[in-house]
gemmi code that builds the backbone of each chain (N, CA, C; Angstrom):
import gemmi

chains = {
    "A": [
        ("MET", (41.313, -17.104, 205.083), (40.439, -17.361, 203.928), (39.310, -18.322, 204.332)),
        ("PRO", (38.059, -18.040, 203.990), (36.974, -18.966, 204.327), (37.210, -20.323, 203.684)),
        ("GLU", (36.754, -21.375, 204.357), (37.036, -22.710, 203.856), (36.428, -22.963, 202.481)),
        ("GLN", (35.279, -22.359, 202.214), (34.666, -22.657, 200.923), (35.538, -22.199, 199.747)),
        ("GLU", (36.354, -21.164, 199.969), (37.206, -20.690, 198.894), (38.356, -21.649, 198.654)),
        ("GLN", (38.777, -22.389, 199.660), (39.844, -23.364, 199.468), (39.322, -24.583, 198.699)),
        ("VAL", (38.068, -24.924, 198.924), (37.524, -26.113, 198.281), (37.239, -25.861, 196.816)),
        ("THR", (36.846, -24.655, 196.485), (36.390, -24.371, 195.133), (37.187, -23.216, 194.525)),
        ("PRO", (38.344, -23.510, 193.934), (39.137, -22.461, 193.343), (38.442, -21.808, 192.158)),
        ("ALA", (38.990, -20.711, 191.682), (38.352, -19.902, 190.649), (38.288, -20.647, 189.321)),
        ("THR", (37.461, -20.127, 188.408), (37.410, -20.653, 187.058), (38.814, -20.610, 186.443)),
        ("ILE", (39.153, -21.651, 185.704), (40.532, -21.831, 185.230), (40.544, -21.893, 183.711)),
        ("ASP", (41.535, -21.245, 183.125), (41.659, -21.201, 181.668), (42.408, -22.439, 181.181)),
        ("VAL", (41.657, -23.456, 180.797), (42.242, -24.686, 180.280), (41.356, -25.170, 179.143)),
        ("ASP", (41.928, -25.875, 178.178), (41.140, -26.375, 177.063), (40.190, -27.464, 177.571)),
        ("VAL", (38.914, -27.135, 177.608), (37.934, -28.033, 178.227), (37.810, -29.353, 177.458)),
        ("ASP", (37.854, -29.297, 176.133), (37.752, -30.551, 175.360), (38.939, -31.466, 175.620)),
        ("ASP", (40.132, -30.890, 175.638), (41.324, -31.709, 175.925), (41.241, -32.296, 177.340)),
        ("LEU", (40.798, -31.459, 178.263), (40.686, -31.933, 179.642), (39.680, -33.075, 179.751)),
        ("ARG", (38.526, -32.903, 179.110), (37.508, -33.964, 179.172), (38.007, -35.251, 178.523)),
        ("ASP", (38.745, -35.128, 177.423), (39.294, -36.317, 176.782), (40.247, -37.061, 177.727)),
        ("ALA", (41.088, -36.293, 178.392), (42.060, -36.903, 179.313), (41.343, -37.569, 180.486)),
        ("ILE", (40.314, -36.913, 180.990), (39.569, -37.486, 182.122), (38.823, -38.742, 181.663)),
        ("ARG", (38.224, -38.682, 180.471), (37.539, -39.882, 179.956), (38.509, -41.044, 179.847)),
        ("ASN", (39.694, -40.781, 179.309), (40.683, -41.861, 179.144), (41.067, -42.449, 180.493)),
        ("GLU", (41.290, -41.572, 181.468), (41.690, -42.040, 182.793), (40.606, -42.915, 183.415)),
        ("TYR", (39.381, -42.426, 183.353), (38.307, -43.159, 184.045), (37.762, -44.329, 183.228)),
        ("ALA", (37.986, -44.314, 181.928), (37.691, -45.521, 181.141), (38.627, -46.633, 181.573)),
        ("ALA", (39.871, -46.274, 181.888), (40.816, -47.282, 182.388), (40.375, -47.816, 183.743)),
        ("VAL", (39.852, -46.941, 184.588), (39.353, -47.399, 185.904), (38.159, -48.330, 185.701)),
        ("ALA", (37.350, -48.050, 184.676), (36.201, -48.913, 184.390), (36.645, -50.256, 183.837)),
        ("ASP", (37.589, -50.222, 182.905), (37.961, -51.449, 182.190), (39.001, -52.291, 182.917)),
        ("GLU", (39.885, -51.628, 183.662), (40.974, -52.338, 184.368), (41.079, -51.809, 185.802)),
        ("PRO", (40.071, -52.052, 186.621), (40.029, -51.402, 187.933), (41.152, -51.795, 188.890)),
        ("THR", (41.799, -52.928, 188.610), (42.889, -53.351, 189.516), (44.267, -53.001, 188.969)),
        ("ARG", (44.321, -52.198, 187.910), (45.604, -51.890, 187.269), (46.553, -51.130, 188.187)),
        ("GLY", (45.983, -50.290, 189.046), (46.816, -49.458, 189.919), (46.887, -48.052, 189.393)),
        ("PHE", (46.369, -47.104, 190.157), (46.280, -45.712, 189.715), (46.925, -44.806, 190.756)),
        ("HIS", (46.885, -43.508, 190.519), (47.462, -42.582, 191.493), (46.501, -42.331, 192.653)),
        ("PHE", (45.358, -42.968, 192.590), (44.391, -42.913, 193.690), (43.997, -44.356, 194.025)),
        ("HIS", (43.484, -44.533, 195.212), (42.974, -45.852, 195.593), (41.655, -46.099, 194.868)),
        ("THR", (41.301, -47.347, 194.742), (40.049, -47.699, 194.076), (39.356, -48.831, 194.829)),
        ("GLY", (38.116, -49.053, 194.464), (37.404, -50.251, 194.872), (37.105, -50.363, 196.348)),
        ("ARG", (37.003, -51.593, 196.792), (36.629, -51.868, 198.186), (37.636, -51.294, 199.191)),
        ("PRO", (38.949, -51.387, 198.915), (39.889, -50.751, 199.858), (39.624, -49.263, 200.025)),
        ("LEU", (39.336, -48.586, 198.930), (39.022, -47.149, 199.022), (37.749, -46.917, 199.835)),
        ("SER", (36.784, -47.787, 199.662), (35.527, -47.611, 200.415), (35.779, -47.628, 201.927)),
        ("ARG", (36.757, -48.430, 202.348), (37.091, -48.463, 203.772), (37.831, -47.183, 204.186)),
        ("ILE", (38.714, -46.689, 203.319), (39.463, -45.470, 203.637), (38.519, -44.292, 203.871)),
        ("VAL", (37.477, -44.204, 203.057), (36.573, -43.052, 203.143), (35.361, -43.315, 204.042)),
        ("GLY", (35.363, -44.472, 204.696), (34.386, -44.695, 205.753), (33.028, -45.208, 205.330)),
        ("TYR", (32.974, -45.941, 204.237), (31.693, -46.544, 203.874), (31.360, -47.663, 204.848)),
        ("GLN", (30.132, -47.719, 205.298), (29.706, -48.785, 206.188), (29.560, -50.077, 205.379)),
        ("PRO", (30.080, -51.188, 205.909), (30.005, -52.460, 205.150), (28.584, -52.808, 204.703)),
        ("GLU", (27.610, -52.477, 205.525), (26.221, -52.841, 205.163), (25.730, -52.057, 203.941)),
        ("TRP", (26.330, -50.886, 203.692), (25.933, -50.140, 202.493), (26.258, -50.911, 201.220)),
        ("LEU", (27.324, -51.715, 201.293), (27.808, -52.412, 200.095), (27.190, -53.795, 199.921)),
        ("GLU", (26.453, -54.229, 200.908), (25.825, -55.536, 200.799), (24.820, -55.531, 199.644)),
        ("GLY", (24.982, -56.457, 198.742), (24.067, -56.538, 197.601), (24.429, -55.631, 196.447)),
        ("ILE", (25.461, -54.807, 196.615), (25.928, -53.960, 195.506), (26.915, -54.781, 194.664)),
        ("SER", (26.670, -54.856, 193.380), (27.497, -55.659, 192.495), (28.962, -55.217, 192.539)),
        ("GLU", (29.866, -56.198, 192.495), (31.295, -55.896, 192.435), (31.634, -55.109, 191.173)),
        ("THR", (30.788, -55.201, 190.178), (30.991, -54.406, 188.958), (31.052, -52.926, 189.292)),
        ("ALA", (30.248, -52.504, 190.232), (30.257, -51.095, 190.662), (31.336, -50.845, 191.710)),
        ("VAL", (31.473, -51.758, 192.655), (32.396, -51.545, 193.787), (33.848, -51.495, 193.301)),
        ("ALA", (34.215, -52.392, 192.388), (35.624, -52.490, 191.970), (36.128, -51.222, 191.315)),
        ("SER", (35.257, -50.496, 190.617), (35.671, -49.296, 189.896), (35.363, -48.008, 190.663)),
        ("PHE", (35.095, -48.155, 191.945), (34.862, -46.973, 192.784), (36.151, -46.141, 192.837)),
        ("ALA", (36.015, -44.836, 192.602), (37.199, -43.966, 192.571), (36.882, -42.606, 193.184)),
        ("GLY", (36.098, -42.586, 194.241), (35.747, -41.324, 194.878), (36.847, -40.817, 195.786)),
        ("THR", (36.610, -39.675, 196.367), (37.582, -39.076, 197.297), (36.983, -38.809, 198.669)),
        ("GLY", (35.736, -39.179, 198.870), (35.075, -38.905, 200.136), (33.878, -39.798, 200.310)),
        ("ASN", (32.915, -39.314, 201.108), (31.781, -40.152, 201.492), (30.524, -39.281, 201.610)),
        ("PRO", (29.752, -39.189, 200.527), (28.550, -38.332, 200.551), (27.515, -38.736, 201.590)),
        ("PHE", (27.550, -40.006, 201.973), (26.532, -40.513, 202.902), (26.913, -40.288, 204.368)),
        ("SER", (28.147, -39.842, 204.600), (28.583, -39.596, 205.973), (27.870, -38.373, 206.555)),
        ("MET", (27.298, -37.555, 205.679), (26.651, -36.319, 206.149), (25.160, -36.511, 206.322)),
        ("GLY", (24.727, -37.752, 206.312), (23.320, -38.038, 206.508), (22.835, -39.051, 205.486)),
        ("VAL", (22.227, -40.104, 205.995), (21.676, -41.092, 205.070), (20.471, -40.486, 204.350)),
        ("LEU", (20.178, -41.051, 203.212), (19.052, -40.576, 202.415), (17.761, -41.195, 202.933)),
        ("GLN", (16.664, -40.525, 202.713), (15.394, -40.959, 203.292), (14.536, -41.663, 202.236)),
        ("PRO", (13.722, -42.638, 202.678), (12.829, -43.316, 201.734), (11.977, -42.311, 200.952)),
        ("GLY", (11.870, -42.553, 199.657), (11.040, -41.726, 198.818), (11.746, -40.519, 198.209)),
        ("GLU", (12.993, -40.271, 198.608), (13.690, -39.086, 198.090), (14.174, -39.300, 196.656)),
        ("ARG", (14.329, -38.191, 195.960), (14.917, -38.179, 194.616), (16.354, -37.680, 194.732)),
        ("VAL", (17.256, -38.398, 194.063), (18.677, -38.128, 194.208), (19.322, -38.013, 192.840)),
        ("VAL", (20.221, -37.055, 192.683), (21.077, -36.970, 191.498), (22.515, -37.205, 191.955)),
        ("ASP", (23.177, -38.155, 191.273), (24.583, -38.480, 191.563), (25.418, -37.919, 190.410)),
        ("VAL", (26.122, -36.843, 190.687), (26.860, -36.116, 189.624), (28.242, -36.761, 189.453)),
        ("GLY", (28.494, -37.295, 188.262), (29.745, -38.009, 188.016), (29.694, -39.374, 188.695)),
        ("CYS", (28.681, -40.145, 188.329), (28.365, -41.372, 189.064), (29.365, -42.498, 188.833)),
        ("GLY", (30.207, -42.369, 187.814), (31.174, -43.420, 187.544), (30.494, -44.765, 187.327)),
        ("ALA", (31.034, -45.802, 187.954), (30.510, -47.143, 187.788), (29.271, -47.400, 188.649)),
        ("GLY", (28.822, -46.382, 189.368), (27.496, -46.449, 189.979), (27.418, -46.825, 191.435)),
        ("ILE", (28.538, -46.957, 192.135), (28.441, -47.414, 193.516), (27.571, -46.501, 194.364)),
        ("ASP", (27.772, -45.197, 194.268), (27.008, -44.281, 195.114), (25.538, -44.230, 194.679)),
        ("SER", (25.298, -44.292, 193.386), (23.918, -44.307, 192.906), (23.175, -45.534, 193.436)),
        ("LEU", (23.865, -46.665, 193.456), (23.218, -47.900, 193.896), (23.019, -47.917, 195.404)),
        ("ILE", (23.981, -47.362, 196.145), (23.763, -47.212, 197.591), (22.577, -46.292, 197.845)),
        ("ALA", (22.550, -45.192, 197.106), (21.441, -44.238, 197.256), (20.099, -44.895, 196.902)),
        ("ALA", (20.101, -45.704, 195.865), (18.858, -46.353, 195.427), (18.312, -47.255, 196.538)),
        ("ARG", (19.216, -47.908, 197.230), (18.769, -48.748, 198.346), (18.236, -47.888, 199.479)),
        ("MET", (18.899, -46.782, 199.779), (18.473, -45.921, 200.886), (17.097, -45.293, 200.624)),
        ("VAL", (16.853, -44.866, 199.396), (15.583, -44.167, 199.116), (14.444, -45.154, 198.864)),
        ("GLY", (14.789, -46.412, 198.594), (13.759, -47.435, 198.462), (12.934, -47.328, 197.182)),
        ("PRO", (11.948, -48.201, 197.059), (11.186, -48.276, 195.800), (10.375, -47.020, 195.485)),
        ("ASP", (10.079, -46.207, 196.488), (9.328, -44.965, 196.223), (10.243, -43.804, 195.875)),
        ("GLY", (11.552, -44.018, 195.980), (12.501, -42.982, 195.610), (13.073, -43.234, 194.222)),
        ("GLN", (13.817, -42.248, 193.732), (14.424, -42.365, 192.408), (15.837, -41.792, 192.467)),
        ("VAL", (16.727, -42.410, 191.672), (18.097, -41.922, 191.580), (18.457, -41.784, 190.108)),
        ("VAL", (19.075, -40.654, 189.775), (19.636, -40.456, 188.431), (21.133, -40.269, 188.579)),
        ("GLY", (21.910, -41.155, 187.964), (23.355, -41.010, 187.924), (23.768, -40.427, 186.584)),
        ("VAL", (24.650, -39.450, 186.617), (25.094, -38.755, 185.399), (26.608, -38.884, 185.295)),
        ("ASP", (27.094, -39.237, 184.120), (28.537, -39.308, 183.906), (28.829, -39.059, 182.429)),
        ("MET", (30.041, -38.593, 182.144), (30.400, -38.301, 180.733), (31.225, -39.426, 180.119)),
        ("THR", (31.590, -40.443, 180.912), (32.461, -41.505, 180.404), (31.628, -42.741, 180.077)),
        ("ALA", (31.564, -43.090, 178.780), (30.703, -44.170, 178.332), (31.043, -45.497, 179.004)),
        ("ALA", (32.330, -45.761, 179.201), (32.735, -47.042, 179.809), (32.215, -47.132, 181.237)),
        ("MET", (32.233, -46.026, 181.942), (31.714, -46.030, 183.306), (30.200, -46.210, 183.312)),
        ("LEU", (29.510, -45.528, 182.407), (28.049, -45.669, 182.347), (27.641, -47.104, 182.027)),
        ("ALA", (28.369, -47.731, 181.110), (28.058, -49.125, 180.763), (28.219, -50.010, 181.985)),
        ("ARG", (29.266, -49.750, 182.750), (29.500, -50.550, 183.955), (28.406, -50.289, 184.994)),
        ("ALA", (28.001, -49.039, 185.130), (26.954, -48.700, 186.102), (25.633, -49.371, 185.727)),
        ("LYS", (25.296, -49.349, 184.461), (24.041, -49.984, 184.019), (24.079, -51.486, 184.263)),
        ("ARG", (25.224, -52.081, 183.999), (25.364, -53.525, 184.237), (25.250, -53.838, 185.725)),
        ("ALA", (25.858, -53.002, 186.542), (25.797, -53.218, 187.996), (24.363, -53.093, 188.508)),
        ("ALA", (23.608, -52.160, 187.953), (22.212, -52.001, 188.359), (21.399, -53.240, 187.998)),
        ("GLU", (21.654, -53.758, 186.800), (20.948, -54.976, 186.379), (21.332, -56.146, 187.270)),
        ("GLU", (22.615, -56.260, 187.561), (23.086, -57.387, 188.386), (22.503, -57.324, 189.793)),
        ("GLY", (22.289, -56.109, 190.290), (21.750, -55.951, 191.629), (20.245, -55.805, 191.688)),
        ("GLY", (19.600, -55.797, 190.529), (18.142, -55.689, 190.479), (17.614, -54.342, 190.933)),
        ("ALA", (18.393, -53.311, 190.724), (17.973, -51.956, 191.134), (17.063, -51.356, 190.048)),
        ("ALA", (15.798, -51.190, 190.397), (14.821, -50.707, 189.404), (14.549, -49.207, 189.525)),
        ("ASN", (15.048, -48.581, 190.572), (14.750, -47.165, 190.821), (15.937, -46.256, 190.546)),
        ("VAL", (16.837, -46.736, 189.685), (18.007, -45.932, 189.332), (18.157, -45.914, 187.819)),
        ("GLU", (18.521, -44.759, 187.321), (18.704, -44.567, 185.875), (20.019, -43.853, 185.660)),
        ("PHE", (20.737, -44.262, 184.621), (22.034, -43.624, 184.331), (21.952, -42.871, 183.015)),
        ("ARG", (22.419, -41.629, 183.032), (22.336, -40.756, 181.857), (23.715, -40.194, 181.529)),
        ("GLU", (23.997, -40.074, 180.242), (25.253, -39.441, 179.823), (25.102, -37.925, 179.880)),
        ("GLY", (26.079, -37.263, 180.435), (26.012, -35.808, 180.504), (27.193, -35.225, 181.240)),
        ("TYR", (27.265, -33.907, 181.214), (28.336, -33.174, 181.891), (27.796, -32.539, 183.172)),
        ("MET", (28.702, -32.375, 184.137), (28.275, -31.746, 185.382), (27.900, -30.277, 185.159)),
        ("GLU", (28.397, -29.693, 184.084), (28.081, -28.285, 183.808), (26.756, -28.133, 183.058)),
        ("ALA", (26.121, -29.239, 182.702), (24.827, -29.207, 181.992), (24.087, -30.494, 182.323)),
        ("LEU", (23.624, -30.606, 183.536), (23.024, -31.862, 183.998), (21.711, -32.154, 183.248)),
        ("PRO", (21.552, -33.384, 182.760), (20.312, -33.752, 182.049), (19.197, -34.120, 183.021)),
        ("VAL", (18.820, -33.136, 183.841), (17.824, -33.323, 184.902), (16.988, -32.040, 184.959)),
        ("PRO", (15.660, -32.167, 185.124), (14.819, -30.956, 185.163), (15.081, -30.085, 186.386)),
        ("ASP", (14.687, -28.844, 186.272), (14.803, -27.894, 187.391), (14.025, -28.439, 188.599)),
        ("GLY", (14.597, -28.286, 189.772), (13.877, -28.577, 191.004), (13.427, -29.998, 191.179)),
        ("TRP", (14.095, -30.933, 190.552), (13.661, -32.346, 190.582), (14.117, -33.071, 191.833)),
        ("ALA", (15.307, -32.743, 192.356), (15.952, -33.581, 193.368), (15.796, -33.054, 194.784)),
        ("ASP", (15.712, -33.998, 195.721), (15.814, -33.665, 197.142), (17.276, -33.537, 197.577)),
        ("VAL", (18.117, -34.350, 196.942), (19.524, -34.413, 197.335), (20.391, -34.544, 196.084)),
        ("VAL", (21.490, -33.817, 196.059), (22.535, -34.026, 195.053), (23.759, -34.558, 195.770)),
        ("ILE", (24.258, -35.689, 195.274), (25.506, -36.227, 195.798), (26.545, -36.230, 194.685)),
        ("SER", (27.801, -36.265, 195.053), (28.890, -36.340, 194.092), (30.126, -36.758, 194.869)),
        ("ASN", (31.089, -37.371, 194.168), (32.227, -37.926, 194.900), (33.479, -37.910, 194.046)),
        ("GLY", (34.334, -36.942, 194.282), (35.613, -36.869, 193.561), (35.472, -36.359, 192.141)),
        ("VAL", (34.491, -35.518, 191.893), (34.167, -35.093, 190.536), (34.289, -33.584, 190.349)),
        ("LEU", (33.853, -32.817, 191.328), (33.830, -31.355, 191.184), (35.223, -30.801, 190.874)),
        ("ASN", (36.242, -31.446, 191.398), (37.613, -30.963, 191.147), (38.029, -31.118, 189.683)),
        ("LEU", (37.244, -31.866, 188.894), (37.637, -32.158, 187.528), (37.080, -31.159, 186.503)),
        ("THR", (36.368, -30.166, 186.961), (35.904, -29.132, 186.033), (36.620, -27.814, 186.302)),
        ("PRO", (37.004, -27.112, 185.237), (37.606, -25.789, 185.436), (36.573, -24.738, 185.797)),
        ("ASP", (35.289, -25.041, 185.604), (34.235, -24.068, 185.904), (33.360, -24.602, 187.044)),
        ("LYS", (33.877, -24.508, 188.245), (33.199, -25.075, 189.402), (31.918, -24.325, 189.743)),
        ("LEU", (31.904, -23.028, 189.485), (30.685, -22.257, 189.757), (29.542, -22.727, 188.870)),
        ("LYS", (29.847, -23.021, 187.603), (28.821, -23.521, 186.693), (28.294, -24.873, 187.173)),
        ("ALA", (29.208, -25.747, 187.548), (28.781, -27.072, 188.015), (27.943, -26.958, 189.294)),
        ("LEU", (28.394, -26.140, 190.224), (27.619, -25.959, 191.457), (26.270, -25.312, 191.164)),
        ("GLY", (26.248, -24.401, 190.194), (24.986, -23.778, 189.800), (24.014, -24.790, 189.218)),
        ("GLU", (24.543, -25.750, 188.472), (23.691, -26.816, 187.949), (23.128, -27.678, 189.078)),
        ("MET", (23.993, -27.958, 190.063), (23.517, -28.737, 191.213), (22.393, -27.986, 191.923)),
        ("ALA", (22.546, -26.684, 192.060), (21.490, -25.887, 192.686), (20.230, -25.891, 191.832)),
        ("ARG", (20.390, -25.815, 190.524), (19.228, -25.780, 189.629), (18.367, -27.025, 189.759)),
        ("VAL", (19.001, -28.199, 189.834), (18.209, -29.438, 189.847), (17.624, -29.752, 191.221)),
        ("LEU", (18.106, -29.052, 192.243), (17.577, -29.280, 193.589), (16.290, -28.499, 193.824)),
        ("LYS", (15.420, -29.093, 194.648), (14.255, -28.366, 195.139), (14.741, -27.290, 196.137)),
        ("PRO", (13.935, -26.289, 196.394), (14.287, -25.342, 197.467), (14.527, -26.093, 198.767)),
        ("THR", (15.575, -25.730, 199.466), (16.067, -26.358, 200.702), (16.673, -27.744, 200.465)),
        ("GLY", (16.811, -28.149, 199.201), (17.436, -29.435, 198.894), (18.863, -29.497, 199.380)),
        ("ARG", (19.342, -30.719, 199.590), (20.639, -30.933, 200.225), (21.733, -31.276, 199.221)),
        ("LEU", (22.915, -30.733, 199.475), (24.126, -31.021, 198.701), (25.058, -31.799, 199.628)),
        ("GLN", (25.462, -33.005, 199.212), (26.342, -33.836, 200.034), (27.467, -34.343, 199.129)),
        ("ILE", (28.655, -33.752, 199.299), (29.724, -33.896, 198.322), (31.002, -34.435, 198.961)),
        ("GLY", (31.636, -35.373, 198.261), (33.005, -35.725, 198.549), (33.879, -35.142, 197.458)),
        ("ASP", (34.960, -34.499, 197.826), (35.839, -33.949, 196.794), (37.258, -33.812, 197.373)),
        ("ILE", (38.022, -32.879, 196.874), (39.384, -32.705, 197.391), (39.609, -31.237, 197.714)),
        ("THR", (40.604, -31.020, 198.533), (41.078, -29.675, 198.823), (42.601, -29.707, 198.826)),
        ("ILE", (43.211, -28.568, 198.684), (44.669, -28.510, 198.650), (45.167, -27.547, 199.719)),
        ("ASP", (46.361, -27.864, 200.255), (46.967, -26.996, 201.259), (47.872, -25.954, 200.624)),
        ("SER", (48.449, -26.292, 199.441), (49.385, -25.385, 198.781), (48.791, -24.905, 197.467)),
        ("PRO", (48.852, -23.610, 197.192), (48.289, -23.107, 195.945), (48.986, -23.709, 194.713)),
        ("VAL", (48.199, -24.021, 193.691), (48.762, -24.500, 192.425), (49.154, -23.280, 191.595)),
        ("PRO", (50.398, -23.204, 191.103), (50.802, -22.063, 190.287), (49.871, -21.905, 189.078)),
        ("GLU", (49.609, -20.663, 188.696), (48.685, -20.392, 187.583), (49.064, -21.176, 186.330)),
        ("ALA", (50.352, -21.197, 186.009), (50.777, -21.889, 184.777), (50.503, -23.377, 184.863)),
        ("SER", (50.618, -23.915, 186.051), (50.422, -25.361, 186.218), (48.962, -25.759, 186.050)),
        ("LYS", (48.047, -24.810, 186.269), (46.623, -25.122, 186.159), (46.227, -25.503, 184.736)),
        ("GLN", (47.067, -25.141, 183.758), (46.776, -25.498, 182.376), (47.415, -26.802, 181.958)),
        ("GLU", (48.119, -27.453, 182.880), (48.745, -28.736, 182.583), (47.722, -29.852, 182.811)),
        ("ILE", (47.266, -30.448, 181.718), (46.223, -31.463, 181.798), (46.658, -32.615, 182.704)),
        ("ASP", (47.945, -32.967, 182.648), (48.418, -34.097, 183.446), (48.192, -33.876, 184.941)),
        ("LEU", (48.247, -32.640, 185.370), (48.042, -32.367, 186.791), (46.585, -32.609, 187.197)),
        ("TRP", (45.674, -32.410, 186.246), (44.248, -32.621, 186.540), (43.933, -34.099, 186.733)),
        ("THR", (44.623, -34.945, 185.971), (44.284, -36.362, 186.010), (45.276, -37.175, 186.833)),
        ("GLY", (46.378, -36.590, 187.252), (47.339, -37.381, 187.998), (48.082, -36.574, 189.029)),
    ],
    "B": [
        ("MET", (32.347, -19.748, 196.924), (31.791, -20.119, 195.628), (30.545, -20.996, 195.784)),
        ("VAL", (30.543, -21.831, 196.800), (29.343, -22.644, 197.057), (28.168, -21.720, 197.349)),
        ("GLN", (28.405, -20.703, 198.130), (27.355, -19.748, 198.435), (26.944, -18.966, 197.188)),
        ("ALA", (27.915, -18.616, 196.361), (27.620, -17.869, 195.130), (26.734, -18.671, 194.187)),
        ("ALA", (26.808, -19.993, 194.290), (25.994, -20.846, 193.431), (24.570, -21.014, 193.939)),
        ("GLY", (24.290, -20.479, 195.121), (22.916, -20.512, 195.616), (22.708, -21.404, 196.825)),
        ("PHE", (23.782, -21.692, 197.543), (23.669, -22.572, 198.702), (23.921, -21.819, 200.003)),
        ("ILE", (23.374, -22.346, 201.075), (23.605, -21.824, 202.417), (24.055, -22.983, 203.314)),
        ("GLU", (24.436, -22.636, 204.520), (24.812, -23.649, 205.537), (25.941, -24.551, 205.053)),
        ("PHE", (26.912, -23.974, 204.359), (28.061, -24.739, 203.884), (28.898, -25.209, 205.072)),
        ("GLU", (29.287, -26.465, 205.055), (30.090, -26.992, 206.148), (30.983, -28.123, 205.645)),
        ("ILE", (32.273, -28.017, 205.956), (33.193, -29.132, 205.712), (33.126, -30.048, 206.914)),
        ("THR", (32.888, -31.316, 206.671), (32.681, -32.247, 207.781), (33.818, -33.225, 207.994)),
        ("TRP", (34.767, -33.294, 207.053), (35.801, -34.338, 207.143), (36.925, -34.015, 206.174)),
        ("ARG", (38.146, -34.310, 206.598), (39.314, -34.226, 205.716), (40.194, -35.436, 205.991)),
        ("ALA", (40.829, -35.951, 204.962), (41.743, -37.089, 205.164), (42.687, -37.204, 203.981)),
        ("ALA", (43.841, -37.791, 204.241), (44.870, -37.970, 203.204), (44.528, -39.211, 202.377)),
        ("VAL", (43.555, -39.093, 201.530), (43.039, -40.264, 200.820), (43.966, -40.780, 199.719)),
        ("TYR", (44.966, -39.997, 199.343), (45.885, -40.447, 198.276), (47.091, -41.188, 198.838)),
        ("GLU", (47.303, -41.136, 200.120), (48.483, -41.764, 200.711), (48.472, -43.257, 200.430)),
        ("GLY", (49.630, -43.770, 199.968), (49.770, -45.201, 199.732), (49.127, -45.685, 198.448)),
        ("ALA", (48.702, -44.783, 197.578), (48.113, -45.203, 196.307), (49.172, -45.897, 195.447)),
        ("PRO", (48.731, -46.805, 194.546), (49.702, -47.600, 193.779), (50.676, -46.776, 192.938)),
        ("GLN", (50.235, -45.649, 192.382), (51.112, -44.816, 191.571), (51.336, -43.465, 192.249)),
        ("ALA", (52.497, -42.906, 191.987), (52.782, -41.576, 192.512), (51.827, -40.567, 191.877)),
        ("SER", (51.535, -39.525, 192.619), (50.641, -38.505, 192.073), (51.130, -37.121, 192.479)),
        ("SER", (50.480, -36.116, 191.914), (50.789, -34.752, 192.276), (50.133, -34.356, 193.588)),
        ("ALA", (49.382, -35.288, 194.194), (48.611, -34.956, 195.383), (49.507, -34.471, 196.521)),
        ("ALA", (50.619, -35.176, 196.742), (51.490, -34.803, 197.858), (52.103, -33.420, 197.644)),
        ("GLN", (52.420, -33.132, 196.383), (53.049, -31.845, 196.050), (52.212, -30.663, 196.506)),
        ("PHE", (50.896, -30.820, 196.468), (50.006, -29.708, 196.804), (49.225, -29.945, 198.096)),
        ("GLY", (49.597, -30.981, 198.828), (48.889, -31.265, 200.077), (47.427, -31.592, 199.849)),
        ("THR", (47.171, -32.384, 198.821), (45.792, -32.699, 198.463), (45.176, -33.679, 199.462)),
        ("LYS", (43.979, -33.357, 199.898), (43.266, -34.219, 200.826), (41.842, -34.433, 200.350)),
        ("GLY", (41.289, -35.568, 200.714), (39.875, -35.789, 200.481), (39.070, -34.967, 201.471)),
        ("VAL", (37.896, -34.556, 201.056), (37.077, -33.711, 201.905), (35.605, -34.036, 201.672)),
        ("ASN", (34.830, -33.973, 202.722), (33.371, -34.044, 202.587), (32.801, -32.682, 202.941)),
        ("PHE", (31.862, -32.208, 202.152), (31.170, -30.976, 202.541), (29.697, -31.052, 202.181)),
        ("ARG", (28.931, -30.292, 202.923), (27.493, -30.260, 202.682), (27.008, -28.815, 202.675)),
        ("ALA", (25.857, -28.639, 202.075), (25.219, -27.322, 202.039), (23.746, -27.559, 201.726)),
        ("ARG", (22.997, -26.477, 201.748), (21.561, -26.586, 201.474), (21.194, -25.478, 200.481)),
        ("LYS", (20.323, -25.807, 199.526), (19.891, -24.800, 198.563), (19.091, -23.733, 199.301)),
        ("ALA", (19.417, -22.500, 199.000), (18.739, -21.383, 199.680), (17.268, -21.338, 199.313)),
    ],
}
model = gemmi.Model(1)
for chain_id, residues in chains.items():
    chain = gemmi.Chain(chain_id)
    for i, (resn, *xyz) in enumerate(residues, 1):
        res = gemmi.Residue()
        res.name, res.seqid = resn, gemmi.SeqId(i, " ")
        for name, pos in zip(("N", "CA", "C"), xyz):
            atom = gemmi.Atom()
            atom.name, atom.element = name, gemmi.Element(name[0])
            atom.pos, atom.b_iso = gemmi.Position(*pos), 0.0
            res.add_atom(atom)
        chain.add_residue(res)
    model.add_chain(chain)
structure = gemmi.Structure()
structure.add_model(model)
structure.setup_entities()
């Protein structure tokens, strides 16, 4: 089986509203109580596991770093260039958006999108604390990004694509907001063992 | 699916057991879940 099929399983029949509520609750907890202990690593320890360079985090507010909950490293596939426009899909508390904002510099722009209000509030606070003027955070879903067609040079995302049952729609949105030849740099998850069809409708499996 | 969405040059660049040692048990081990990085380019 080609690797791309392992990374992006088929559209799944699950109640999207219930799933989104469960995901919001989970990640609101990561925003509000980042040291509580979850089924995934968080914060600065996680940043080391996934290979973030220490210098990327210099000057990034702990407000963003502490609630980091990604599964990979979008920047490992190439640093962003000055002046580029970036969309961070499922930006959470903003760590990747703020790293990106530093990489693209004052002539670049970053838009972070997330559906969890508690995470967005934390991301906005982190941007203010770090003095990042070239980053904006917007509420939205990965399946309907609040970004114009062809706006971005790069789309990044980290641990988010696995949380939608309609991955083709989300990937299609990422393609829509990218310029032609624009880059997709994603951290996510893959599985070695197939999930039984019945289990795919168990919300608890999506969040834990 | 990445290609179906309009991307080319899809490549997985990294895999790792990012859930190992997490504070709470998860379903990750049950399904061999690993963190992954991948990249592609819009066609």
